[in-house]
VMD Tcl script that builds the backbone (N, CA, C; Angstrom):
set m [mol new atoms 471]
animate dup $m
set s [atomselect $m all]
$s set {name element resname resid chain x y z} {
  {N N UNK 1 A 0.509 -0.972 0.120}
  {CA C UNK 1 A -0.147 0.004 -0.043}
  {C C UNK 1 A 1.037 1.381 0.049}
  {N N UNK 2 A 0.813 2.370 -1.032}
  {CA C UNK 2 A 1.540 3.364 -0.989}
  {C C UNK 2 A 0.994 4.268 0.001}
  {N N UNK 3 A 1.865 5.330 0.128}
  {CA C UNK 3 A 1.152 6.508 1.025}
  {C C UNK 3 A 1.085 7.925 0.289}
  {N N UNK 4 A 0.490 8.353 1.414}
  {CA C UNK 4 A 0.375 10.319 0.985}
  {C C UNK 4 A 1.502 10.522 0.147}
  {N N UNK 5 A 2.613 10.420 0.515}
  {CA C UNK 5 A 3.877 11.188 -0.135}
  {C C UNK 5 A 4.029 10.785 -1.653}
  {N N UNK 6 A 3.963 9.273 -1.307}
  {CA C UNK 6 A 4.112 8.350 -2.898}
  {C C UNK 6 A 3.132 8.982 -4.017}
  {N N UNK 7 A 1.878 9.312 -3.627}
  {CA C UNK 7 A 0.961 9.433 -4.477}
  {C C UNK 7 A 1.157 11.356 -4.785}
  {N N UNK 8 A 1.570 11.723 -3.595}
  {CA C UNK 8 A 1.791 13.572 -3.812}
  {C C UNK 8 A 3.023 13.539 -4.902}
  {N N UNK 9 A 3.857 12.627 -4.974}
  {CA C UNK 9 A 4.889 12.665 -5.790}
  {C C UNK 9 A 4.254 12.552 -7.089}
  {N N UNK 10 A 3.489 11.633 -7.421}
  {CA C UNK 10 A 2.832 11.272 -8.761}
  {C C UNK 10 A 2.323 12.749 -9.171}
  {N N UNK 11 A 1.394 13.379 -8.265}
  {CA C UNK 11 A 0.931 14.948 -8.048}
  {C C UNK 11 A 1.975 15.771 -8.740}
  {N N UNK 12 A 3.210 15.846 -8.253}
  {CA C UNK 12 A 4.167 16.842 -8.371}
  {C C UNK 12 A 4.242 16.338 -10.064}
  {N N UNK 13 A 4.943 15.518 -10.448}
  {CA C UNK 13 A 4.780 14.967 -11.674}
  {C C UNK 13 A 4.160 15.512 -12.417}
  {N N UNK 14 A 2.671 15.759 -12.586}
  {CA C UNK 14 A 1.710 16.128 -13.157}
  {C C UNK 14 A 2.031 17.688 -13.054}
  {N N UNK 15 A 2.207 18.078 -12.027}
  {CA C UNK 15 A 2.322 19.764 -12.095}
  {C C UNK 15 A 3.619 19.800 -13.144}
  {N N UNK 16 A 4.322 19.109 -12.968}
  {CA C UNK 16 A 5.780 19.600 -13.727}
  {C C UNK 16 A 5.240 19.549 -15.325}
  {N N UNK 17 A 4.302 18.687 -15.676}
  {CA C UNK 17 A 3.934 18.408 -16.807}
  {C C UNK 17 A 3.226 19.937 -17.333}
  {N N UNK 18 A 2.423 20.533 -16.341}
  {CA C UNK 18 A 1.887 21.806 -16.375}
  {C C UNK 18 A 2.879 23.025 -16.750}
  {N N UNK 19 A 3.906 22.924 -15.847}
  {CA C UNK 19 A 4.895 24.024 -16.312}
  {C C UNK 19 A 5.355 23.941 -17.410}
  {N N UNK 20 A 5.674 22.463 -18.208}
  {CA C UNK 20 A 6.480 22.332 -19.285}
  {C C UNK 20 A 5.880 23.371 -20.613}
  {N N UNK 21 A 4.111 23.325 -19.989}
  {CA C UNK 21 A 3.385 23.771 -21.100}
  {C C UNK 21 A 3.244 25.548 -20.824}
  {N N UNK 22 A 3.961 25.879 -19.743}
  {CA C UNK 22 A 3.851 27.468 -19.617}
  {C C UNK 22 A 2.346 27.328 -18.596}
  {N N UNK 23 A 1.963 26.478 -17.798}
  {CA C UNK 23 A 0.725 26.557 -17.387}
  {C C UNK 23 A 1.268 26.742 -15.620}
  {N N UNK 24 A 0.370 27.268 -14.745}
  {CA C UNK 24 A 0.455 27.190 -13.303}
  {C C UNK 24 A 0.758 25.835 -13.151}
  {N N UNK 25 A 1.866 25.398 -12.195}
  {CA C UNK 25 A 2.315 24.034 -12.054}
  {C C UNK 25 A 1.084 23.460 -10.965}
  {N N UNK 26 A 0.125 22.865 -11.350}
  {CA C UNK 26 A -0.484 22.155 -10.550}
  {C C UNK 26 A -0.909 20.685 -11.205}
  {N N UNK 27 A -0.596 19.602 -10.191}
  {CA C UNK 27 A -0.968 18.665 -10.618}
  {C C UNK 27 A -1.891 17.902 -9.820}
  {N N UNK 28 A -2.648 16.812 -10.227}
  {CA C UNK 28 A -3.741 16.322 -9.564}
  {C C UNK 28 A -3.739 14.581 -9.660}
  {N N UNK 29 A -4.087 13.536 -8.758}
  {CA C UNK 29 A -3.840 12.308 -8.872}
  {C C UNK 29 A -5.558 11.979 -8.415}
  {N N UNK 30 A -6.322 10.794 -8.914}
  {CA C UNK 30 A -7.288 10.269 -8.136}
  {C C UNK 30 A -6.668 8.851 -7.625}
  {N N UNK 31 A -6.813 8.452 -6.464}
  {CA C UNK 31 A -6.731 7.002 -6.225}
  {C C UNK 31 A -7.912 6.180 -5.810}
  {N N UNK 32 A -8.233 5.130 -6.550}
  {CA C UNK 32 A -9.299 4.155 -5.688}
  {C C UNK 32 A -8.506 2.946 -5.722}
  {N N UNK 33 A -8.736 2.401 -4.343}
  {CA C UNK 33 A -7.974 0.794 -3.990}
  {C C UNK 33 A -6.840 0.872 -4.630}
  {N N UNK 34 A -6.052 1.580 -3.985}
  {CA C UNK 34 A -4.495 1.752 -3.985}
  {C C UNK 34 A -3.950 1.959 -5.561}
  {N N UNK 35 A -4.968 2.182 -6.517}
  {CA C UNK 35 A -4.608 2.134 -7.798}
  {C C UNK 35 A -4.792 3.741 -8.404}
  {N N UNK 36 A -4.087 4.525 -9.166}
  {CA C UNK 36 A -3.954 5.637 -9.812}
  {C C UNK 36 A -5.263 5.250 -10.958}
  {N N UNK 37 A -6.335 5.924 -10.748}
  {CA C UNK 37 A -7.191 5.777 -12.076}
  {C C UNK 37 A -7.614 7.259 -12.766}
  {N N UNK 38 A -6.999 8.223 -12.434}
  {CA C UNK 38 A -6.898 9.547 -12.948}
  {C C UNK 38 A -5.683 10.435 -12.636}
  {N N UNK 39 A -5.570 10.938 -13.492}
  {CA C UNK 39 A -4.256 11.982 -13.510}
  {C C UNK 39 A -4.185 13.483 -14.409}
  {N N UNK 40 A -3.952 14.601 -13.573}
  {CA C UNK 40 A -4.161 15.791 -14.636}
  {C C UNK 40 A -3.466 16.672 -14.138}
  {N N UNK 41 A -3.326 17.924 -15.272}
  {CA C UNK 41 A -2.694 18.897 -14.572}
  {C C UNK 41 A -3.166 20.284 -15.181}
  {N N UNK 42 A -3.065 21.368 -14.709}
  {CA C UNK 42 A -3.601 22.601 -15.487}
  {C C UNK 42 A -3.397 22.695 -16.533}
  {N N UNK 43 A -4.771 23.215 -17.356}
  {CA C UNK 43 A -4.715 23.262 -18.910}
  {C C UNK 43 A -5.411 24.693 -19.198}
  {N N UNK 44 A -5.545 25.561 -18.383}
  {CA C UNK 44 A -6.365 26.701 -18.158}
  {C C UNK 44 A -6.142 27.456 -19.417}
  {N N UNK 45 A -4.709 27.829 -19.690}
  {CA C UNK 45 A -4.127 28.851 -20.764}
  {C C UNK 45 A -4.166 27.786 -21.885}
  {N N UNK 46 A -3.726 26.706 -21.871}
  {CA C UNK 46 A -3.753 25.917 -23.221}
  {C C UNK 46 A -4.989 25.716 -23.743}
  {N N UNK 47 A -6.259 25.614 -22.966}
  {CA C UNK 47 A -7.568 25.075 -23.474}
  {C C UNK 47 A -8.248 26.405 -23.516}
  {N N UNK 48 A -7.916 27.303 -22.895}
  {CA C UNK 48 A -8.336 28.790 -22.985}
  {C C UNK 48 A -9.596 28.464 -21.928}
  {N N UNK 49 A -9.477 27.670 -21.157}
  {CA C UNK 49 A -11.156 27.077 -20.429}
  {C C UNK 49 A -10.905 27.513 -18.761}
  {N N UNK 50 A -11.588 28.363 -18.552}
  {CA C UNK 50 A -11.730 28.520 -16.878}
  {C C UNK 50 A -11.643 27.005 -16.367}
  {N N UNK 51 A -12.418 26.678 -16.312}
  {CA C UNK 51 A -12.464 25.278 -15.511}
  {C C UNK 51 A -11.329 23.952 -15.639}
  {N N UNK 52 A -10.730 24.545 -16.489}
  {CA C UNK 52 A -9.527 23.455 -16.697}
  {C C UNK 52 A -8.217 23.373 -15.544}
  {N N UNK 53 A -8.981 23.351 -14.741}
  {CA C UNK 53 A -7.993 22.981 -13.557}
  {C C UNK 53 A -7.480 21.542 -13.312}
  {N N UNK 54 A -6.852 21.582 -13.187}
  {CA C UNK 54 A -6.114 19.885 -12.558}
  {C C UNK 54 A -6.986 18.945 -12.016}
  {N N UNK 55 A -7.597 19.337 -10.834}
  {CA C UNK 55 A -8.818 18.606 -9.904}
  {C C UNK 55 A -9.726 18.465 -10.722}
  {N N UNK 56 A -10.416 19.543 -11.581}
  {CA C UNK 56 A -11.407 19.185 -12.231}
  {C C UNK 56 A -11.378 18.192 -13.492}
  {N N UNK 57 A -10.423 18.360 -14.097}
  {CA C UNK 57 A -9.776 17.301 -15.289}
  {C C UNK 57 A -9.925 16.029 -14.789}
  {N N UNK 58 A -9.221 16.010 -13.543}
  {CA C UNK 58 A -8.963 14.321 -13.039}
  {C C UNK 58 A -10.254 13.805 -12.463}
  {N N UNK 59 A -11.318 14.767 -11.980}
  {CA C UNK 59 A -12.525 14.244 -11.733}
  {C C UNK 59 A -13.395 13.861 -12.793}
  {N N UNK 60 A -13.374 14.800 -13.779}
  {CA C UNK 60 A -14.070 13.871 -14.759}
  {C C UNK 60 A -13.256 12.901 -15.635}
  {N N UNK 61 A -12.133 12.395 -15.538}
  {CA C UNK 61 A -11.776 11.172 -15.989}
  {C C UNK 61 A -11.890 10.238 -14.912}
  {N N UNK 62 A -11.737 10.332 -13.643}
  {CA C UNK 62 A -12.066 9.516 -12.937}
  {C C UNK 62 A -13.249 8.662 -12.998}
  {N N UNK 63 A -14.357 9.891 -13.088}
  {CA C UNK 63 A -15.908 9.401 -13.366}
  {C C UNK 63 A -16.439 8.643 -14.343}
  {N N UNK 64 A -15.192 9.069 -15.508}
  {CA C UNK 64 A -15.128 8.071 -16.785}
  {C C UNK 64 A -14.879 6.955 -16.663}
  {N N UNK 65 A -13.644 6.714 -15.899}
  {CA C UNK 65 A -12.818 5.517 -15.608}
  {C C UNK 65 A -14.026 4.550 -14.665}
  {N N UNK 66 A -14.561 5.263 -13.831}
  {CA C UNK 66 A -15.283 3.922 -12.700}
  {C C UNK 66 A -16.822 4.309 -13.366}
  {N N UNK 67 A -17.141 4.764 -14.334}
  {CA C UNK 67 A -18.605 4.624 -15.016}
  {C C UNK 67 A -19.638 5.267 -14.097}
  {N N UNK 68 A -18.901 6.129 -13.138}
  {CA C UNK 68 A -20.112 6.661 -12.184}
  {C C UNK 68 A -19.763 8.206 -11.866}
  {N N UNK 69 A -20.681 9.191 -11.580}
  {CA C UNK 69 A -20.321 10.422 -11.177}
  {C C UNK 69 A -19.956 10.501 -9.721}
  {N N UNK 70 A -20.383 9.134 -8.924}
  {CA C UNK 70 A -19.860 9.320 -7.670}
  {C C UNK 70 A -18.561 8.411 -7.303}
  {N N UNK 71 A -17.802 9.274 -6.656}
  {CA C UNK 71 A -16.623 8.814 -6.538}
  {C C UNK 71 A -16.105 8.452 -5.174}
  {N N UNK 72 A -17.171 7.841 -4.542}
  {CA C UNK 72 A -17.342 7.487 -3.335}
  {C C UNK 72 A -15.764 6.953 -2.409}
  {N N UNK 73 A -15.194 5.789 -3.136}
  {CA C UNK 73 A -13.978 5.326 -2.754}
  {C C UNK 73 A -12.907 5.681 -2.985}
  {N N UNK 74 A -12.712 6.706 -3.555}
  {CA C UNK 74 A -11.443 7.458 -3.830}
  {C C UNK 74 A -10.605 8.771 -2.964}
  {N N UNK 75 A -9.328 9.091 -3.335}
  {CA C UNK 75 A -8.926 10.017 -2.674}
  {C C UNK 75 A -8.656 10.933 -3.863}
  {N N UNK 76 A -8.327 12.211 -3.656}
  {CA C UNK 76 A -7.914 13.223 -4.533}
  {C C UNK 76 A -6.850 13.577 -3.980}
  {N N UNK 77 A -5.583 13.693 -4.445}
  {CA C UNK 77 A -4.190 14.249 -4.250}
  {C C UNK 77 A -3.842 15.480 -5.389}
  {N N UNK 78 A -3.397 16.745 -4.633}
  {CA C UNK 78 A -3.235 17.859 -5.767}
  {C C UNK 78 A -2.348 18.529 -5.040}
  {N N UNK 79 A -1.419 19.102 -5.644}
  {CA C UNK 79 A -0.445 20.038 -5.317}
  {C C UNK 79 A -0.587 21.641 -4.641}
  {N N UNK 80 A -1.773 21.772 -5.005}
  {CA C UNK 80 A -2.256 23.448 -4.286}
  {C C UNK 80 A -3.627 22.862 -3.548}
  {N N UNK 81 A -3.867 23.503 -2.534}
  {CA C UNK 81 A -5.291 23.455 -2.035}
  {C C UNK 81 A -6.290 23.839 -3.093}
  {N N UNK 82 A -7.617 23.298 -2.865}
  {CA C UNK 82 A -8.290 23.344 -3.826}
  {C C UNK 82 A -8.871 24.817 -3.716}
  {N N UNK 83 A -9.428 25.178 -5.234}
  {CA C UNK 83 A -10.509 26.867 -4.753}
  {C C UNK 83 A -11.417 26.378 -4.958}
  {N N UNK 84 A -12.443 27.372 -5.007}
  {CA C UNK 84 A -13.913 27.431 -4.665}
  {C C UNK 84 A -14.887 26.242 -5.744}
  {N N UNK 85 A -14.506 26.644 -7.101}
  {CA C UNK 85 A -14.773 25.691 -8.044}
  {C C UNK 85 A -14.498 24.310 -7.914}
  {N N UNK 86 A -13.366 23.791 -7.486}
  {CA C UNK 86 A -12.951 22.337 -7.603}
  {C C UNK 86 A -13.326 21.965 -6.327}
  {N N UNK 87 A -13.246 22.782 -5.305}
  {CA C UNK 87 A -13.953 22.510 -3.586}
  {C C UNK 87 A -15.489 21.781 -4.067}
  {N N UNK 88 A -16.061 22.790 -4.726}
  {CA C UNK 88 A -17.699 22.022 -5.028}
  {C C UNK 88 A -17.281 20.951 -5.990}
  {N N UNK 89 A -16.622 20.913 -7.054}
  {CA C UNK 89 A -16.651 19.560 -7.821}
  {C C UNK 89 A -16.489 18.454 -6.606}
  {N N UNK 90 A -15.348 18.503 -5.879}
  {CA C UNK 90 A -15.040 17.679 -4.884}
  {C C UNK 90 A -16.455 17.240 -4.294}
  {N N UNK 91 A -17.219 18.023 -3.456}
  {CA C UNK 91 A -17.963 17.645 -2.866}
  {C C UNK 91 A -19.544 16.996 -3.606}
  {N N UNK 92 A -19.632 17.594 -4.672}
  {CA C UNK 92 A -20.410 17.137 -5.909}
  {C C UNK 92 A -20.271 15.452 -6.393}
  {N N UNK 93 A -19.012 15.283 -6.228}
  {CA C UNK 93 A -18.179 14.064 -6.591}
  {C C UNK 93 A -18.472 12.856 -5.858}
  {N N UNK 94 A -18.480 13.047 -4.360}
  {CA C UNK 94 A -18.498 12.933 -3.286}
  {C C UNK 94 A -16.980 12.307 -2.846}
  {N N UNK 95 A -16.186 12.874 -3.544}
  {CA C UNK 95 A -14.579 12.326 -2.937}
  {C C UNK 95 A -14.417 12.408 -1.225}
  {N N UNK 96 A -14.187 11.265 -0.783}
  {CA C UNK 96 A -14.160 11.415 0.703}
  {C C UNK 96 A -12.790 11.952 1.138}
  {N N UNK 97 A -12.075 11.964 0.496}
  {CA C UNK 97 A -10.610 12.159 1.121}
  {C C UNK 97 A -10.152 13.269 0.008}
  {N N UNK 98 A -9.142 14.416 0.410}
  {CA C UNK 98 A -8.724 15.092 -0.158}
  {C C UNK 98 A -7.186 15.322 0.262}
  {N N UNK 99 A -6.489 15.308 -0.137}
  {CA C UNK 99 A -4.683 15.161 0.100}
  {C C UNK 99 A -4.094 16.604 -0.568}
  {N N UNK 100 A -3.670 17.669 -0.291}
  {CA C UNK 100 A -3.013 18.697 -0.792}
  {C C UNK 100 A -1.392 18.873 -0.447}
  {N N UNK 101 A -0.563 19.566 -0.983}
  {CA C UNK 101 A 0.469 19.957 -0.538}
  {C C UNK 101 A 0.432 21.269 -0.198}
  {N N UNK 102 A 0.409 22.370 -0.823}
  {CA C UNK 102 A 0.986 23.730 -0.337}
  {C C UNK 102 A -0.985 24.170 -0.210}
  {N N UNK 103 A -0.741 25.496 0.543}
  {CA C UNK 103 A -1.946 25.861 1.340}
  {C C UNK 103 A -2.042 27.265 -0.084}
  {N N UNK 104 A -3.273 27.554 -0.132}
  {CA C UNK 104 A -3.527 28.971 -1.151}
  {C C UNK 104 A -4.004 29.965 -0.389}
  {N N UNK 105 A -3.399 30.796 -0.314}
  {CA C UNK 105 A -3.962 31.819 0.971}
  {C C UNK 105 A -4.982 33.013 -0.099}
  {N N UNK 106 A -4.696 32.544 -1.332}
  {CA C UNK 106 A -5.633 34.032 -2.059}
  {C C UNK 106 A -6.883 33.168 -2.712}
  {N N UNK 107 A -7.119 31.932 -2.716}
  {CA C UNK 107 A -7.852 31.456 -3.327}
  {C C UNK 107 A -8.324 30.048 -2.888}
  {N N UNK 108 A -7.818 29.202 -1.446}
  {CA C UNK 108 A -8.062 28.265 -1.034}
  {C C UNK 108 A -9.051 27.983 -0.586}
  {N N UNK 109 A -10.140 27.326 -0.759}
  {CA C UNK 109 A -11.635 26.720 -0.277}
  {C C UNK 109 A -11.463 25.179 0.665}
  {N N UNK 110 A -10.325 24.947 1.014}
  {CA C UNK 110 A -10.220 23.685 1.541}
  {C C UNK 110 A -9.508 23.680 2.969}
  {N N UNK 111 A -9.760 24.995 3.586}
  {CA C UNK 111 A -9.053 25.227 4.891}
  {C C UNK 111 A -8.200 26.529 4.959}
  {N N UNK 112 A -7.894 27.407 3.773}
  {CA C UNK 112 A -7.384 28.653 4.125}
  {C C UNK 112 A -8.431 29.588 4.223}
  {N N UNK 113 A -8.996 30.150 3.046}
  {CA C UNK 113 A -10.038 30.989 3.188}
  {C C UNK 113 A -11.291 30.602 3.717}
  {N N UNK 114 A -11.227 29.683 3.519}
  {CA C UNK 114 A -12.865 28.858 3.775}
  {C C UNK 114 A -12.683 27.310 3.781}
  {N N UNK 115 A -13.476 26.711 4.182}
  {CA C UNK 115 A -13.309 25.191 3.807}
  {C C UNK 115 A -14.646 24.593 3.290}
  {N N UNK 116 A -14.914 24.562 2.231}
  {CA C UNK 116 A -16.142 24.189 1.609}
  {C C UNK 116 A -16.304 22.912 1.517}
  {N N UNK 117 A -15.060 22.115 1.378}
  {CA C UNK 117 A -15.122 20.436 1.333}
  {C C UNK 117 A -15.620 19.963 2.750}
  {N N UNK 118 A -15.361 20.583 3.734}
  {CA C UNK 118 A -15.423 20.099 5.482}
  {C C UNK 118 A -17.102 20.649 5.827}
  {N N UNK 119 A -17.397 21.671 5.054}
  {CA C UNK 119 A -18.465 22.180 5.665}
  {C C UNK 119 A -19.800 21.403 5.806}
  {N N UNK 120 A -20.342 21.165 7.074}
  {CA C UNK 120 A -21.258 20.548 7.739}
  {C C UNK 120 A -22.360 20.921 6.961}
  {N N UNK 121 A -23.013 21.998 6.574}
  {CA C UNK 121 A -24.518 22.101 6.237}
  {C C UNK 121 A -24.560 21.552 4.936}
  {N N UNK 122 A -23.406 20.974 3.890}
  {CA C UNK 122 A -23.467 19.968 2.724}
  {C C UNK 122 A -23.713 18.853 2.990}
  {N N UNK 123 A -24.432 18.141 2.372}
  {CA C UNK 123 A -25.033 16.831 2.523}
  {C C UNK 123 A -23.689 15.885 2.595}
  {N N UNK 124 A -22.325 16.213 1.729}
  {CA C UNK 124 A -21.471 15.509 1.639}
  {C C UNK 124 A -19.833 15.924 1.918}
  {N N UNK 125 A -19.692 15.817 3.095}
  {CA C UNK 125 A -18.121 16.261 3.323}
  {C C UNK 125 A -16.931 15.438 2.917}
  {N N UNK 126 A -15.784 15.915 2.870}
  {CA C UNK 126 A -14.579 15.272 2.594}
  {C C UNK 126 A -13.550 15.525 3.666}
  {N N UNK 127 A -13.021 14.585 3.980}
  {CA C UNK 127 A -11.384 14.748 4.928}
  {C C UNK 127 A -10.592 15.353 3.992}
  {N N UNK 128 A -9.920 16.391 4.881}
  {CA C UNK 128 A -8.376 17.135 4.227}
  {C C UNK 128 A -7.451 16.812 4.929}
  {N N UNK 129 A -6.675 16.515 4.124}
  {CA C UNK 129 A -5.415 16.141 4.908}
  {C C UNK 129 A -4.572 17.275 3.983}
  {N N UNK 130 A -3.670 18.073 4.690}
  {CA C UNK 130 A -2.883 19.351 4.117}
  {C C UNK 130 A -1.461 19.051 4.422}
  {N N UNK 131 A -0.553 19.713 3.765}
  {CA C UNK 131 A 1.047 19.966 4.142}
  {C C UNK 131 A 1.556 19.140 3.596}
  {N N UNK 132 A 1.056 17.946 2.888}
  {CA C UNK 132 A 1.957 16.629 2.315}
  {C C UNK 132 A 2.748 17.067 1.414}
  {N N UNK 133 A 4.172 17.207 1.668}
  {CA C UNK 133 A 5.151 17.448 0.728}
  {C C UNK 133 A 5.015 19.218 0.112}
  {N N UNK 134 A 4.857 20.037 1.216}
  {CA C UNK 134 A 4.299 21.101 1.454}
  {C C UNK 134 A 5.109 22.066 0.303}
  {N N UNK 135 A 6.593 21.459 1.010}
  {CA C UNK 135 A 7.646 22.461 0.835}
  {C C UNK 135 A 8.014 22.427 -0.944}
  {N N UNK 136 A 8.116 21.000 -1.097}
  {CA C UNK 136 A 8.045 20.715 -2.754}
  {C C UNK 136 A 7.111 21.253 -3.669}
  {N N UNK 137 A 5.758 21.213 -3.229}
  {CA C UNK 137 A 4.695 21.554 -4.017}
  {C C UNK 137 A 4.915 23.258 -4.084}
  {N N UNK 138 A 4.930 24.086 -2.654}
  {CA C UNK 138 A 5.283 25.601 -3.099}
  {C C UNK 138 A 6.148 26.309 -3.652}
  {N N UNK 139 A 7.179 25.260 -3.361}
  {CA C UNK 139 A 8.685 26.122 -4.111}
  {C C UNK 139 A 8.320 25.769 -5.601}
  {N N UNK 140 A 7.710 24.758 -6.220}
  {CA C UNK 140 A 7.198 24.772 -7.816}
  {C C UNK 140 A 6.555 25.959 -8.271}
  {N N UNK 141 A 5.028 25.861 -7.270}
  {CA C UNK 141 A 4.852 27.388 -7.548}
  {C C UNK 141 A 5.480 28.470 -7.341}
  {N N UNK 142 A 6.045 28.865 -6.238}
  {CA C UNK 142 A 6.875 30.194 -6.478}
  {C C UNK 142 A 8.466 30.393 -7.506}
  {N N UNK 143 A 8.706 29.175 -7.646}
  {CA C UNK 143 A 9.427 29.111 -8.609}
  {C C UNK 143 A 9.078 29.813 -10.080}
  {N N UNK 144 A 7.897 28.904 -10.765}
  {CA C UNK 144 A 7.193 29.262 -11.709}
  {C C UNK 144 A 6.915 30.891 -11.573}
  {N N UNK 145 A 5.995 31.409 -10.627}
  {CA C UNK 145 A 5.650 32.905 -10.481}
  {C C UNK 145 A 6.957 33.679 -10.530}
  {N N UNK 146 A 8.045 33.256 -9.737}
  {CA C UNK 146 A 9.273 33.936 -9.901}
  {C C UNK 146 A 9.697 34.429 -11.223}
  {N N UNK 147 A 9.594 33.063 -12.557}
  {CA C UNK 147 A 10.129 33.427 -13.448}
  {C C UNK 147 A 9.490 34.215 -14.371}
  {N N UNK 148 A 7.849 33.935 -14.012}
  {CA C UNK 148 A 7.134 34.531 -14.722}
  {C C UNK 148 A 7.174 36.023 -14.855}
  {N N UNK 149 A 7.384 36.617 -13.466}
  {CA C UNK 149 A 7.369 38.066 -13.347}
  {C C UNK 149 A 8.701 38.380 -13.857}
  {N N UNK 150 A 9.571 37.770 -14.050}
  {CA C UNK 150 A 11.254 37.904 -14.278}
  {C C UNK 150 A 10.542 38.305 -15.884}
  {N N UNK 151 A 9.882 37.461 -16.823}
  {CA C UNK 151 A 9.694 37.399 -18.041}
  {C C UNK 151 A 8.819 38.724 -18.164}
  {N N UNK 152 A 8.037 39.177 -17.430}
  {CA C UNK 152 A 7.194 40.444 -17.796}
  {C C UNK 152 A 8.033 41.391 -17.436}
  {N N UNK 153 A 8.639 41.658 -16.421}
  {CA C UNK 153 A 9.543 42.798 -16.140}
  {C C UNK 153 A 10.716 42.863 -17.543}
  {N N UNK 154 A 11.346 41.652 -17.647}
  {CA C UNK 154 A 12.214 42.113 -19.211}
  {C C UNK 154 A 11.426 42.259 -20.117}
  {N N UNK 155 A 10.353 41.710 -20.248}
  {CA C UNK 155 A 9.735 42.164 -21.768}
  {C C UNK 155 A 9.413 43.712 -21.601}
  {N N UNK 156 A 9.051 44.283 -20.417}
  {CA C UNK 156 A 8.506 45.734 -20.216}
  {C C UNK 156 A 9.954 46.612 -20.498}
  {N N UNK 157 A 11.021 46.228 -20.611}
  {CA C UNK 157 A 12.172 47.216 -20.277}
  {C C UNK 157 A 12.370 47.301 -21.697}
}
mol reanalyze $m
mol bondsrecalc $m
mol representation Tube
mol addrep $m
């Protein structure tokens, strides 16, 4: 049985795929019965789709793989805390467990700004585990945005 760090490393590998495309480096993995059933990375810029977040794509792929929108026996691993849209997709797809790396103080809805996935007023809630390989996940994002700012600064001179 693999552990959370093992699966987070797979999510980080997905995030690096996004980075190579010039996307914000966020990756997601969905595991069921100790088997990866879906993997995805951010594709918002590539697809020009506001919903093309790693989690959202992975959830769609997992639902197709299991043949149901109910992902009740799955765990979602994602490198950055899910946003409001992805938190909603987690709740609506009935994912019972979410594991993420870096906190998102500006847009996180799984513990930072608010916690929609554990909101007791919803009919479904997910258990959240945060901080798995947090430094690795955070460093990847910090490096990406540092390089992006440097490119923008250079192009403005």
